[in-house]
Kinemage of the C-alpha trace (Angstrom):
@kinemage 1
@onewidth
@group {chain A} dominant
@subgroup {mainchain}
@vectorlist {calphas} color= white
{ca met a 1} P -100.217 59.815 148.328
{ca ala a 2} L -98.090 62.239 147.305
{ca his a 3} L -95.064 61.737 144.979
{ca glu a 4} L -91.731 63.860 144.846
{ca gly a 5} L -89.667 63.544 141.038
{ca thr a 6} L -91.362 60.476 140.028
{ca leu a 7} L -94.825 59.071 138.879
{ca ser a 8} L -95.611 55.504 138.196
{ca val a 9} L -94.880 53.995 135.088
{ca asp a 10} L -98.392 53.750 133.646
{ca ser a 11} L -99.165 57.309 134.975
{ca ser a 12} L -95.780 58.483 133.272
{ca glu a 13} L -96.416 56.995 129.988
{ca arg a 14} L -100.128 58.094 129.849
{ca trp a 15} L -98.906 62.037 130.476
{ca val a 16} L -95.617 62.237 128.543
{ca thr a 17} L -97.607 60.638 125.551
{ca his a 18} L -100.098 63.051 125.825
{ca arg a 19} L -100.160 64.787 122.538
{ca ile a 20} L -101.113 67.892 124.208
{ca ile a 21} L -98.338 67.964 126.613
{ca lys a 22} L -95.686 67.015 123.863
{ca trp a 23} L -96.974 69.573 121.357
{ca ser a 24} L -97.162 72.206 123.956
{ca met a 25} L -93.288 71.805 125.039
{ca tyr a 26} L -92.712 71.745 120.941
{ca gly a 27} L -93.776 74.812 120.912
{ca ile a 28} L -92.339 76.343 123.516
{ca asn a 29} L -88.925 74.793 121.958
{ca ala a 30} L -90.193 76.989 118.916
{ca phe a 31} L -91.186 79.790 120.478
{ca pro a 32} L -89.164 82.124 118.660
{ca ile a 33} L -90.004 81.066 115.342
{ca leu a 34} L -93.732 80.835 116.043
{ca asp a 35} L -94.063 83.945 117.734
{ca phe a 36} L -92.519 85.750 114.926
{ca ala a 37} L -94.629 83.641 112.043
{ca leu a 38} L -98.170 84.096 114.157
{ca arg a 39} L -97.467 88.204 114.519
{ca his a 40} L -96.768 88.999 111.098
{ca ala a 41} L -98.211 86.407 108.891
{ca pro a 42} L -101.867 88.194 107.214
{ca his a 43} L -104.682 87.469 109.102
{ca leu a 44} L -102.850 85.654 112.029
{ca his a 45} L -102.038 88.493 114.169
{ca pro a 46} L -104.664 88.351 116.787
{ca ile a 47} L -103.435 84.918 117.204
{ca gly a 48} L -100.096 86.126 117.176
{ca ser a 49} L -100.858 88.179 120.355
{ca ile a 50} L -102.519 85.714 122.443
{ca trp a 51} L -101.252 81.923 121.262
{ca asp a 52} L -98.392 82.216 124.339
{ca lys a 53} L -101.067 82.768 126.909
{ca val a 54} L -103.234 80.228 125.769
{ca met a 55} L -100.200 77.603 125.812
{ca phe a 56} L -99.132 79.077 129.253
{ca leu a 57} L -102.803 78.009 130.168
{ca val a 58} L -102.588 74.443 129.011
{ca leu a 59} L -99.599 73.747 130.893
{ca leu a 60} L -101.324 75.547 133.942
{ca val a 61} L -103.817 72.665 133.625
{ca met a 62} L -102.317 69.930 133.371
{ca ala a 63} L -99.833 71.174 136.093
{ca ile a 64} L -102.750 71.702 138.640
{ca val a 65} L -104.053 68.194 137.538
{ca arg a 66} L -100.819 66.533 138.131
{ca tyr a 67} L -100.726 68.382 141.307
{ca leu a 68} L -104.104 67.094 142.451
{ca ala a 69} L -102.974 63.303 141.516
{ca gly a 70} L -100.247 63.852 144.170
{ca tyr a 71} L -97.330 64.667 141.598
{ca arg a 72} L -94.682 67.063 143.401
{ca pro a 73} L -91.141 68.305 141.631
{ca lys a 74} L -88.371 68.712 143.338
{ca trp a 75} L -88.223 72.082 145.006
{ca phe a 76} L -85.176 73.968 144.396
{ca met a 77} L -83.883 77.502 146.494
{ca trp a 78} L -84.230 79.810 143.387
{ca lys a 79} L -88.041 79.184 143.193
{ca lys a 80} L -88.563 80.268 146.860
{ca ile a 81} L -86.576 83.369 146.198
{ca gly a 82} L -88.727 83.570 143.033
{ca leu a 83} L -91.866 83.488 144.537
{ca trp a 84} L -90.762 86.366 146.695
{ca tyr a 85} L -90.279 88.387 143.672
{ca ile a 86} L -93.037 87.752 142.255
{ca leu a 87} L -94.893 88.718 145.360
{ca phe a 88} L -92.626 92.028 145.169
{ca cys a 89} L -93.711 92.693 141.886
{ca val a 90} L -97.463 91.944 142.641
{ca ala a 91} L -97.411 94.408 145.105
{ca leu a 92} L -96.043 97.217 143.491
{ca thr a 93} L -98.463 96.481 140.988
{ca val a 94} L -101.263 96.690 142.837
{ca ile a 95} L -99.980 99.981 144.740
{ca gly a 96} L -99.587 101.368 141.150
{ca leu a 97} L -103.246 100.591 140.186
{ca tyr a 98} L -103.820 104.440 139.667
{ca gln a 99} L -102.388 103.453 136.267
{ca pro a 100} L -103.859 100.053 135.748
{ca thr a 101} L -102.959 99.414 132.278
{ca ile a 102} L -99.131 100.318 132.824
{ca ala a 103} L -99.217 98.400 136.070
{ca val a 104} L -100.482 95.374 134.831
{ca glu a 105} L -98.917 95.194 131.566
{ca gly a 106} L -95.639 96.190 133.392
{ca leu a 107} L -95.943 93.104 135.769
{ca arg a 108} L -96.867 90.523 132.781
{ca phe a 109} L -93.742 91.878 131.139
{ca asp a 110} L -91.436 90.991 134.431
{ca ile a 111} L -92.808 87.564 135.500
{ca phe a 112} L -95.316 85.897 132.854
{ca tyr a 113} L -92.395 84.095 131.132
{ca leu a 114} L -90.560 83.377 134.545
{ca leu a 115} L -94.006 81.277 135.506
{ca phe a 116} L -93.103 78.760 132.753
{ca ala a 117} L -90.072 77.615 135.087
{ca tyr a 118} L -92.725 76.668 137.780
{ca leu a 119} L -94.993 74.793 135.508
{ca ile a 120} L -92.676 72.961 133.038
{ca pro a 121} L -91.390 70.219 135.935
{ca phe a 122} L -94.947 69.137 136.258
{ca val a 123} L -95.354 68.144 132.744
{ca val a 124} L -91.834 67.152 131.770
{ca gln a 125} L -91.035 64.017 133.139
{ca pro a 126} L -87.063 64.028 134.046
{ca glu a 127} L -86.351 61.272 131.441
{ca asp a 128} L -87.772 63.053 128.896
{ca ala a 129} L -86.036 66.322 129.112
{ca glu a 130} L -83.312 65.149 126.805
{ca ser a 131} L -85.297 64.887 123.939
{ca phe a 132} L -86.736 68.240 124.206
{ca leu a 133} L -83.444 69.912 124.511
{ca his a 134} L -82.552 68.218 121.180
{ca val a 135} L -85.690 69.738 119.462
{ca gly a 136} L -84.495 73.177 120.821
{ca ala a 137} L -80.937 72.307 119.560
{ca ile a 138} L -82.173 71.678 116.042
{ca phe a 139} L -84.365 74.816 115.879
{ca ala a 140} L -81.493 76.726 117.086
{ca ile a 141} L -79.619 76.086 114.308
{ca leu a 142} L -82.435 76.458 111.817
{ca ile a 143} L -82.299 80.143 113.639
{ca ala a 144} L -78.906 80.590 112.988
{ca met a 145} L -78.758 79.268 109.177
{ca his a 146} L -81.872 81.849 108.887
{ca gly a 147} L -79.326 84.631 110.123
{ca ile a 148} L -76.319 83.858 107.878
{ca tyr a 149} L -78.697 83.541 104.909
{ca gln a 150} L -79.978 87.327 105.755
{ca phe a 151} L -76.012 88.313 106.195
{ca ile a 152} L -75.523 86.707 102.616
{ca met a 153} L -78.496 88.669 101.034
{ca lys a 154} L -77.702 91.911 102.619
{ca ala a 155} L -80.978 92.164 104.726
{ca pro a 156} L -81.875 95.314 105.146
{ca tyr a 157} L -81.698 97.253 108.941
{ca pro a 158} L -82.128 100.427 110.384
{ca ala a 159} L -79.189 102.816 110.311
{ca asn a 160} L -79.040 103.849 113.987
{ca trp a 161} L -78.050 99.829 114.627
{ca asn a 162} L -74.497 101.077 113.969
{ca asp a 163} L -72.311 103.506 115.596
{ca thr a 164} L -71.304 106.640 114.128
{ca gly a 165} L -69.145 106.099 110.992
{ca glu a 166} L -69.530 102.440 110.968
{ca val a 167} L -70.223 100.647 107.661
{ca val a 168} L -71.506 97.268 107.884
{ca arg a 169} L -72.810 94.953 105.490
{ca ser a 170} L -75.691 93.519 107.388
{ca arg a 171} L -76.902 93.032 111.511
{ca val a 172} L -78.394 89.824 111.292
{ca tyr a 173} L -81.773 89.350 113.354
{ca ser a 174} L -83.672 86.619 112.133
{ca val a 175} L -87.251 85.853 113.750
{ca phe a 176} L -86.087 88.466 116.234
{ca gly a 177} L -86.198 91.498 114.573
{ca ser a 178} L -83.477 92.568 116.517
{ca pro a 179} L -79.917 91.754 116.069
{ca asn a 180} L -79.322 92.536 120.117
{ca glu a 181} L -82.008 89.255 120.895
{ca leu a 182} L -80.832 87.238 118.469
{ca ala a 183} L -77.323 87.567 120.249
{ca asp a 184} L -78.997 86.845 123.372
{ca tyr a 185} L -80.262 83.785 121.746
{ca met a 186} L -77.335 82.481 120.235
{ca asp a 187} L -75.377 83.430 123.611
{ca leu a 188} L -77.633 80.998 125.169
{ca met a 189} L -77.774 78.196 122.593
{ca thr a 190} L -74.417 78.067 120.943
{ca pro a 191} L -72.572 76.673 124.006
{ca ile a 192} L -75.682 74.102 124.861
{ca val a 193} L -75.337 72.780 121.046
{ca leu a 194} L -71.803 72.277 121.396
{ca gly a 195} L -72.061 70.527 124.630
{ca leu a 196} L -75.126 68.434 123.265
{ca gly a 197} L -72.779 67.577 120.418
{ca ile a 198} L -69.727 66.509 122.414
{ca tyr a 199} L -72.295 64.330 124.411
{ca ala a 200} L -74.068 62.573 121.602
{ca glu a 201} L -73.618 58.991 120.803
{ca gln a 202} L -74.643 59.290 117.223
{ca ala a 203} L -72.031 59.935 114.676
{ca trp a 204} L -75.064 61.834 112.317
{ca arg a 205} L -76.354 63.911 115.746
{ca arg a 206} L -72.283 64.671 116.395
{ca trp a 207} L -71.875 66.316 113.182
{ca thr a 208} L -75.130 68.077 113.118
{ca tyr a 209} L -74.451 69.629 116.791
{ca gly a 210} L -70.886 70.533 115.406
{ca ile a 211} L -71.588 72.075 112.421
{ca gly a 212} L -74.626 73.699 114.216
{ca ala a 213} L -72.720 75.068 116.837
{ca phe a 214} L -70.555 76.604 114.467
{ca leu a 215} L -73.294 78.438 112.482
{ca cys a 216} L -74.815 79.533 115.721
{ca ala a 217} L -71.360 81.169 116.618
{ca ile a 218} L -71.195 82.438 112.919
{ca ala a 219} L -74.800 84.129 113.381
{ca leu a 220} L -73.751 85.426 117.057
{ca val a 221} L -70.631 87.350 115.031
{ca leu a 222} L -73.012 88.554 112.480
{ca ser a 223} L -75.394 90.031 115.056
{ca tyr a 224} L -72.445 92.814 116.081
{ca thr a 225} L -73.767 92.693 119.485
{ca arg a 226} L -70.825 93.365 121.778
{ca gly a 227} L -72.531 93.099 124.879
{ca ala a 228} L -73.387 89.626 123.726
{ca trp a 229} L -69.711 88.775 122.697
{ca leu a 230} L -68.588 90.129 126.128
{ca gly a 231} L -71.460 88.016 127.731
{ca leu a 232} L -70.492 84.651 126.147
{ca ala a 233} L -66.524 85.323 126.590
{ca ala a 234} L -67.284 86.684 130.485
{ca ala a 235} L -69.523 83.277 130.998
{ca ala a 236} L -66.843 80.981 129.501
{ca phe a 237} L -64.455 82.661 131.740
{ca leu a 238} L -66.178 82.345 134.774
{ca val a 239} L -67.186 78.839 134.319
{ca gly a 240} L -63.864 77.683 133.387
{ca ala a 241} L -62.680 79.276 136.891
{ca leu a 242} L -65.277 77.208 138.698
{ca cys a 243} L -65.658 73.779 136.797
{ca asp a 244} L -62.720 73.841 134.190
{ca arg a 245} L -59.665 75.382 133.756
{ca arg a 246} L -58.919 74.005 130.510
{ca met a 247} L -61.936 76.179 129.357
{ca leu a 248} L -59.141 79.466 129.981
{ca leu a 249} L -57.093 78.436 127.698
{ca ala a 250} L -59.694 77.966 125.087
{ca val a 251} L -61.342 81.377 125.843
{ca val a 252} L -57.590 83.244 125.378
{ca val a 253} L -57.109 81.516 122.002
{ca val a 254} L -60.746 82.390 120.944
{ca gly a 255} L -60.704 85.949 121.939
{ca val a 256} L -56.910 86.572 120.498
{ca leu a 257} L -58.138 84.768 117.111
{ca ser a 258} L -61.575 86.922 117.303
{ca tyr a 259} L -59.358 90.150 117.211
{ca phe a 260} L -58.246 89.258 113.789
{ca leu a 261} L -61.417 88.835 112.528
{ca pro a 262} L -62.730 92.585 111.027
{ca pro a 263} L -66.119 92.715 112.698
{ca val a 264} L -65.198 92.019 115.806
{ca arg a 265} L -61.910 94.113 116.081
{ca his a 266} L -63.960 97.229 114.501
{ca arg a 267} L -66.689 97.227 116.844
{ca phe a 268} L -64.307 97.084 120.129
{ca ser a 269} L -62.002 99.243 118.710
{ca asp a 270} L -64.892 102.125 118.709
{ca leu a 271} L -65.490 101.250 122.504
{ca phe a 272} L -62.024 103.029 123.034
{ca thr a 273} L -62.819 106.667 120.915
{ca his a 274} L -63.904 109.727 122.610
{ca thr a 275} L -66.410 109.770 120.172
{ca tyr a 276} L -68.219 106.626 121.705
{ca phe a 277} L -67.707 108.124 125.352
{ca val a 278} L -69.291 111.627 124.454
{ca lys a 279} L -72.064 109.779 122.645
{ca ala a 280} L -72.724 107.653 125.718
{ca ala a 281} L -72.693 110.286 128.279
{ca ala a 282} L -74.862 112.350 126.130
{ca gly a 283} L -77.924 110.515 125.329
{ca gly a 284} L -76.414 107.109 125.266
{ca arg a 285} L -76.174 103.848 127.388
{ca ile a 286} L -73.789 105.542 130.257
{ca glu a 287} L -76.674 108.522 130.264
{ca arg a 288} L -79.074 106.435 130.623
{ca trp a 289} L -77.844 104.545 133.549
{ca leu a 290} L -77.565 107.375 135.709
{ca thr a 291} L -81.087 108.280 134.724
{ca ala a 292} L -82.184 104.758 136.291
{ca phe a 293} L -80.219 105.527 139.799
{ca asn a 294} L -81.580 109.030 139.532
{ca thr a 295} L -85.040 107.687 139.031
{ca met a 296} L -84.821 105.000 141.648
{ca ala a 297} L -82.971 107.984 144.306
{ca pro a 298} L -86.408 109.429 145.728
{ca asn a 299} L -87.566 105.932 146.683
{ca pro a 300} L -84.582 103.729 146.678
{ca leu a 301} L -86.252 100.555 148.111
{ca val a 302} L -89.236 100.141 145.449
{ca gly a 303} L -88.409 102.623 142.587
{ca thr a 304} L -90.843 104.419 140.615
{ca gly a 305} L -93.619 101.543 140.079
{ca ile a 306} L -93.462 98.758 137.916
{ca gly a 307} L -93.853 99.491 134.200
{ca arg a 308} L -93.012 103.377 134.775
{ca tyr a 309} L -89.176 103.633 133.843
{ca gly a 310} L -87.201 101.927 131.279
{ca gly a 311} L -89.189 99.124 129.669
{ca ala a 312} L -90.974 98.293 126.984
{ca val a 313} L -94.373 99.529 128.532
{ca ala a 314} L -92.404 102.782 130.079
{ca thr a 315} L -90.642 102.985 126.356
{ca his a 316} L -94.641 103.173 124.884
{ca leu a 317} L -95.261 106.274 126.911
{ca gly a 318} L -92.254 108.081 125.724
{ca ile a 319} L -90.093 107.507 128.774
{ca gln a 320} L -86.520 106.859 128.114
{ca tyr a 321} L -85.055 103.069 127.545
{ca ala a 322} L -82.887 101.751 130.275
{ca asp a 323} L -80.729 100.092 127.878
{ca gly a 324} L -79.857 96.967 130.556
{ca tyr a 325} L -82.659 95.194 132.239
{ca tyr a 326} L -81.029 95.376 135.622
{ca phe a 327} L -81.233 99.380 135.310
{ca lys a 328} L -84.722 99.268 134.042
{ca leu a 329} L -85.514 96.837 137.237
{ca leu a 330} L -83.549 99.562 139.551
{ca gly a 331} L -85.482 102.473 138.059
{ca glu a 332} L -88.861 100.399 138.544
{ca ser a 333} L -88.501 98.276 141.506
{ca gly a 334} L -85.677 99.498 143.508
{ca leu a 335} L -82.887 98.008 145.397
{ca val a 336} L -85.428 95.553 146.535
{ca gly a 337} L -86.630 94.423 143.489
{ca leu a 338} L -83.033 94.236 141.778
{ca thr a 339} L -81.652 92.373 144.883
{ca leu a 340} L -84.629 89.873 144.724
{ca phe a 341} L -84.028 89.288 140.826
{ca leu a 342} L -80.353 88.888 141.066
{ca ser a 343} L -80.371 86.755 143.965
{ca met a 344} L -82.855 84.812 142.086
{ca gln a 345} L -81.055 84.522 139.089
{ca ile a 346} L -77.649 83.875 141.025
{ca ser a 347} L -79.463 80.996 142.849
{ca phe a 348} L -81.074 79.526 139.716
{ca val a 349} L -77.515 78.599 138.302
{ca arg a 350} L -76.344 77.647 141.620
{ca asp a 351} L -78.715 75.301 142.087
{ca leu a 352} L -78.031 73.457 138.719
{ca met a 353} L -74.449 73.437 139.695
{ca arg a 354} L -74.785 71.769 142.951
{ca leu a 355} L -77.305 69.167 141.329
{ca ala a 356} L -75.456 68.532 138.118
{ca arg a 357} L -71.611 68.602 139.206
{ca pro a 358} L -71.497 65.175 140.940
{ca leu a 359} L -72.764 64.087 137.456
{ca met a 360} L -70.551 65.365 135.149
{ca arg a 361} L -68.136 62.677 134.392
{ca gly a 362} L -67.259 61.835 130.501
{ca lys a 363} L -69.020 63.333 127.991
{ca thr a 364} L -71.705 64.388 130.464
{ca his a 365} L -69.318 66.752 131.574
{ca tyr a 366} L -68.943 69.006 128.399
{ca val a 367} L -73.114 69.082 128.130
{ca phe a 368} L -73.244 70.744 131.465
{ca leu a 369} L -70.978 73.260 130.858
{ca gly a 370} L -72.510 74.354 127.854
{ca ala a 371} L -75.407 74.758 130.106
{ca phe a 372} L -73.774 77.006 132.576
{ca val a 373} L -71.909 78.886 129.842
{ca gly a 374} L -75.170 79.932 127.782
{ca leu a 375} L -77.242 80.521 131.226
{ca ile a 376} L -74.597 82.641 132.737
{ca ala a 377} L -73.867 84.653 129.047
{ca val a 378} L -77.469 85.668 129.149
{ca leu a 379} L -77.527 87.187 132.595
{ca val a 380} L -74.245 88.940 131.497
{ca his a 381} L -75.367 90.355 128.438
{ca asn a 382} L -78.505 91.575 130.043
{ca val a 383} L -76.517 94.347 131.713
{ca thr a 384} L -76.582 96.182 128.284
{ca glu a 385} L -79.688 94.642 127.155
{ca asp a 386} L -83.181 94.128 128.137
{ca ala a 387} L -83.392 90.845 126.751
{ca phe a 388} L -85.617 89.702 129.774
{ca glu a 389} L -88.600 91.505 128.428
{ca phe a 390} L -88.590 89.883 125.113
{ca gly a 391} L -90.810 87.186 124.803
{ca pro a 392} L -89.092 84.692 122.656
{ca ser a 393} L -85.458 85.358 124.844
{ca val a 394} L -86.473 85.099 128.241
{ca val a 395} L -88.828 82.042 127.387
{ca ser a 396} L -86.205 80.374 125.685
{ca tyr a 397} L -83.659 80.992 129.022
{ca tyr a 398} L -86.399 79.433 131.606
{ca thr a 399} L -87.317 76.699 129.679
{ca tyr a 400} L -83.722 75.251 128.519
{ca gly a 401} L -82.557 75.953 132.229
{ca thr a 402} L -85.773 74.051 133.444
{ca leu a 403} L -84.641 71.423 131.407
{ca phe a 404} L -81.769 71.002 131.924
{ca phe a 405} L -82.704 70.595 136.081
{ca leu a 406} L -84.824 67.969 134.987
{ca trp a 407} L -82.611 66.036 133.178
{ca ala a 408} L -79.747 65.933 135.858
{ca gln a 409} L -82.260 64.878 138.368
{ca his a 410} L -82.824 61.599 135.344
{ca leu a 411} L -79.523 61.364 135.269
{ca lys a 412} L -79.206 61.438 139.731
{ca thr a 413} L -82.063 58.766 139.691
{ca arg a 414} L -80.530 56.752 136.793
{ca gln a 415} L -76.829 56.795 138.669
{ca glu a 416} L -78.445 55.828 142.053
{ca ser a 417} L -80.279 52.989 140.649
{ca ser a 418} L -77.347 51.640 138.627
{ca pro a 419} L -76.091 47.969 139.722
{ca ser a 420} L -72.619 49.011 140.592
{ca asn a 421} L -74.211 51.643 143.667
{ca lys a 422} L -76.707 48.890 144.673
{ca gln a 423} L -73.900 46.853 145.323
{ca glu a 424} L -72.121 49.542 147.384
């Protein structure tokens, strides 16, 4: 007999306490740290290039076993759209098999980590999602601390990370190797850690997450990534307008105070200089965005083919970087691919909002606000960054988004089974 969203108590205890599932999820929580360590430690590089695939296979086997046992997680609209997106990308890959290495590698970048969001609901019980969110918050704080340490120690970085004439003490990147990718991760995790801090019952956890959220925000500032700053501000403004208008005042206050921070003021003031626009139009971001449109134009519906423009695979072939994931999609998969991807992401956030909003009472209100802000901030940041191609960033986005789906389901089930509801 099939079950949707729940297992028997004995089966639940048997699976949730299973060491393989638990440690696999801990590995996903620690993905940025593990991926960096395995890829850069002496003699471990071969493991670093395959460990995420091994973890995926473990989760896949567990998911198949649970499916055959009759377990059926709740199905959301975003997953249906996601399947159409996956099928479209596979079709483009088959069409592009006259260059099989490029086509298959491009497909891996586009959909591999998305598949984690389909597997996690099979291996994580809704009531256990909160514990994995707490583990993820601790790892985010540790990464932020490492980034701040880099700034204190004046960690070296390439000169081309700065604008012309700009002098910066250090742009932090921690285990990500890029300040833009660190900033994307902090965009996601800063509001989540803050929300968990407000939600926490234990004083030690409130203090830990409160200080941790501040450290994450500092690491975000020290990344000097304008796109991430704008992404977080835009996300907070949008979520405030939709869910809690008190946030709008907080956005304005933080924005005004940020102006008095020299790193923020200088980075934004450069955007409005004649030199910046000349650079952006001649070899910079504006030219790359126009190139994406021109690349798509001969085949507007399907683009030039997976892996053949603007992304990590194409860059290795000497093709210009798109400097924005949506422009990369436009060039590679055309209007159809871009529309499917954006529809999937909008549905991802919308489905979570629809599930969680009836549950947003008391402190629960703030933890889901943090989730909404973090997820939307990542989506906005990807206008100017290809973070959805970078494993640690994209797997974090799908993992924590999926865990919030599961946690909301658990809270909903608990609310429906409460004595007060039974009496009604």
